[in-house]
N, C-alpha and C positions, 0 to 999 in steps of 0.2 A: 356723452363727450366730455372729457376732463379739459378744463381750460389750463394751459400751461402757464405757470407763474414764474417770475424771474427771482433769482437769487439777488440780494441787495447788500450793499455797503451802505449803511446809514451812519453818516458822519455829523458831528456837532462842532461849530467852529465859530470864530469872529475874526475880523479883519486886522484887530490889533495884536493878535495872538502870533509871536514869531514861529512856534511849532507848526501852527496852522499854515502860515505863509510857505513854510518849507515843504509841508506835505501836499499843497494843492498841485504843484506841477505833476507830481507822481500820481495823484488821483486823476487828473485829466489824462495823461498817457494811459493809465490803466483802463479808464472808461473808454477812450478811443479804441483800444485793442479788444475790449470785451463786451461793449454794449450791444452788439449784434449776435452774441453767444449766450444770451440768457442771463446776463449780469447787468445789474442796474446801480448807479450810484446816486444817492440822495445826500446832499451836504446841506444841512439845517443850519442856517445862520442864527445865532443867538442874538436877535436883532434887538431885544430889550436891553442887552448890555453892550451893544455895539455902538458905532459912531453915526448912525443914521443911514436911511436907505440909499441916498446919493452916494455916500462912501462905499457902500456895499456894491453899488452897480459899477462904480469906478474899478473897484477891486476885480470884480468879475471880468470886466473888459480888459484890464491890464494883464490878467493871468490867463485870458483866453479860455474861460471856463464855458463848457457847453453841456454839462450835466445839470439836472434839476436842482435848483437851490431854493427851497422853501424858506420862508422867514418866520422865526418864532417871535412875533412882534410883542405877544403879551407875556412872554417868559413862562409859558406853561408846558411846553413840549420838552424842553431841556431837563427841567426837574423830573418829569415823568420817566424819563430814560436815565436818570442819575448821572447826567453829564455835568458834574461839578467841576471837573478839571477838562480843559480843552487842549488840543482836540481829543474827543472821545468817539469811538467808532464801534459799530455793532456789525457782525456779520450775520445775516439773516437767510435761511434756506428757503427753498421754493415752497415749503408749507407755512411759511411765516414764523418759524421758530429761530429764536436767537441762538446762535451756536457759539459765539465768541464776542467778548467785550475787550476793546483794546483801548487803554488810556495812554495817550501820547501819539506822536507822529508815525505814520506807516510810510514806507516807500514801496515801489511797484513790486519788487521780489516778495515782500511780506504780504501785499495784498493778494497777489497770485498764489502764494503758498497757503493763506487762510481760506481762499475760496476754492482751490482745486478739488478739494474732497467732499464738498457739501452737495447735497442733492437739491 
């Protein structure tokens, strides 16, 4: 039996980043429409360059974000994914392969377009 894996949008962001702020409502809407269709959103907060965990919690609450938000507290994950400019996002297929890297904010239409044809 093969375990079904989800497709993923892996996003790197910070609360002080204006393009990240603009992107988050789109990401939340996309997540709500697609999380039960084999699509996951992971928005990794670059905590080591952000303004603290309380600020992140306030941001998440204000924006009504319900997708997983791992914290890169030690600044190790962002550099591994070459997230030097934020937001940076990766589209990952169900085999765990990166199919696209996007530097800059995305909207719902762009997310849908980038994820429609991946397996």
